[in-house]
C-alpha positions as CSV (number, residue, x, y, z in Angstrom):
1,M,92.7,63.1,-56.2
2,K,96.4,63.3,-56.5
3,K,96.2,61.2,-59.7
4,L,93.7,63.7,-61.3
5,K,96.0,66.6,-60.6
6,L,99.0,64.7,-62.0
7,L,97.1,63.8,-65.3
8,P,96.9,67.4,-66.7
9,V,100.6,67.9,-66.0
10,L,101.5,64.7,-67.8
11,V,99.3,65.7,-70.8
12,I,101.0,69.1,-71.1
13,A,104.4,67.6,-70.8
14,A,103.6,65.0,-73.5
15,C,102.5,67.8,-75.8
16,F,105.7,69.8,-75.3
17,L,107.7,66.6,-76.0
18,L,105.8,65.7,-79.2
19,M,105.6,69.2,-80.7
20,P,109.2,69.2,-82.1
21,A,108.4,65.9,-83.9
22,C,105.7,67.7,-85.9
23,K,107.9,70.5,-87.0
24,K,108.0,71.0,-90.8
25,K,111.4,70.0,-92.3
26,S,113.3,72.7,-94.1
27,S,113.9,70.4,-97.1
28,D,110.1,70.3,-97.7
29,T,110.4,73.8,-99.2
30,P,111.2,73.6,-102.9
31,A,114.4,75.3,-104.0
32,P,114.0,78.4,-106.0
33,T,114.3,77.9,-109.8
34,P,117.5,79.6,-111.1
35,T,117.1,82.3,-113.7
36,P,118.6,81.1,-117.0
37,T,121.5,83.0,-118.4
38,P,120.6,84.6,-121.7
39,T,122.6,83.1,-124.6
40,S,123.2,84.4,-128.0
41,N,123.3,82.4,-131.2
42,P,126.5,82.2,-133.1
43,S,126.6,83.8,-136.5
44,F,128.9,83.6,-139.5
45,V,128.1,85.8,-142.5
46,W,130.2,86.3,-145.6
47,S,130.1,87.5,-149.2
48,E,131.9,86.6,-152.4
49,N,133.2,89.4,-154.6
50,G,131.1,92.0,-152.7
51,G,127.8,90.2,-153.5
52,A,124.9,89.2,-151.3
53,N,125.5,88.0,-147.8
54,K,125.5,84.3,-147.1
55,T,125.0,82.5,-143.8
56,T,125.9,79.1,-142.4
57,T,124.0,76.4,-140.5
58,S,127.0,75.3,-138.4
59,V,130.0,77.1,-137.1
60,T,132.6,76.1,-134.5
61,F,136.1,77.1,-133.4
62,S,138.6,74.4,-132.3
63,N,141.0,75.8,-129.7
64,T,143.2,72.6,-130.3
65,Y,144.0,73.7,-133.9
66,N,143.0,77.4,-133.8
67,A,140.6,76.6,-136.6
68,L,137.2,78.0,-137.4
69,T,134.9,75.9,-139.6
70,A,131.6,77.2,-141.0
71,S,129.4,75.2,-143.2
72,G,126.0,75.4,-144.9
73,T,124.2,75.2,-148.1
74,S,126.4,78.0,-149.6
75,G,129.6,76.1,-149.0
76,T,132.3,75.6,-146.3
77,I,134.8,78.1,-145.1
78,Q,137.7,77.1,-142.9
79,F,140.6,79.2,-141.5
80,F,143.5,78.4,-139.3
81,I,145.3,81.1,-137.3
82,S,148.5,81.0,-135.3
83,T,146.8,81.6,-132.0
84,D,143.3,82.4,-130.7
85,T,144.0,85.7,-128.8
86,P,142.5,88.9,-130.0
87,G,144.5,90.5,-132.8
88,T,145.1,90.8,-136.5
89,Y,146.3,87.7,-138.4
90,S,147.8,88.4,-141.9
91,L,147.0,85.8,-144.6
92,S,150.4,86.5,-146.2
93,S,151.9,84.6,-143.3
94,S,152.3,80.9,-143.8
95,S,151.0,80.2,-140.3
96,N,147.5,81.6,-141.2
97,V,145.4,80.0,-143.9
98,F,141.9,80.7,-145.3
99,M,140.0,78.3,-147.6
100,Y,136.6,78.3,-149.1
101,G,134.5,75.9,-151.2
102,N,136.3,72.6,-151.0
103,G,139.7,74.2,-151.7
104,N,138.5,76.1,-154.8
105,Y,139.4,79.4,-153.1
106,S,142.6,79.9,-151.1
107,A,143.3,83.5,-150.0
108,S,146.7,84.9,-150.9
109,S,146.3,88.1,-148.9
110,G,144.0,89.8,-146.4
111,N,143.5,89.7,-142.6
112,I,141.5,87.7,-140.0
113,I,140.8,90.0,-137.0
114,V,139.8,88.3,-133.8
115,S,138.1,91.1,-131.8
116,S,137.3,88.9,-128.7
117,N,137.7,85.5,-127.3
118,A,136.0,85.3,-123.9
119,N,133.5,83.1,-122.0
120,G,133.9,80.3,-124.5
121,K,133.0,82.4,-127.5
122,I,135.1,84.0,-130.3
123,S,134.2,86.9,-132.5
124,G,135.8,88.9,-135.3
125,T,136.0,89.8,-139.0
126,F,137.9,88.7,-142.1
127,S,138.8,90.3,-145.4
128,T,140.5,88.1,-148.0
129,A,141.7,88.3,-151.6
130,S,142.9,85.9,-154.3
131,T,144.3,86.5,-157.8
132,S,143.3,83.1,-159.2
133,G,139.8,81.8,-160.1
134,S,136.5,83.6,-160.5
135,I,136.2,84.5,-156.8
136,T,138.6,87.3,-156.1
137,S,137.5,88.2,-152.5
138,V,135.7,86.7,-149.5
139,N,134.8,89.1,-146.7
140,G,132.7,88.6,-143.6
141,S,132.2,88.3,-139.8
142,F,131.8,85.8,-137.1
143,T,130.1,86.5,-133.7
144,D,129.8,84.4,-130.5
145,V,131.2,81.2,-132.2
146,P,131.5,78.5,-129.6
147,V,135.1,77.6,-128.7
148,Q,135.6,73.8,-128.3
């Protein structure tokens, strides 16, 4: 009789001891998917002599050389500025250079204006002039260009 009374006590004790082993692990729950940060596409738009706007297929800014390079089917534009901080950079200074079309156009005056350089992206505008050749001005803007 004592053995029969002891059996239910042992079964209940065994259940309490084995229950924690069946507990679901917290790592079984999948981690929430992070919400992606919206990104904007870089743009570089310009015009020659006040004509129609042209766009590029590739544009980057090198913080090693403070140089922006934009290229596409309409040609290549490259400019070098003395620093990459927001401000106005005069093309009459020898430390700032603007070239277009494989060296066919080199600006002799004008400005490159960096309006922002934050979060790995640089934006601004440019207005240039030249007295030699058939292209006398190149003007445009650059937005959210990746800084590398």
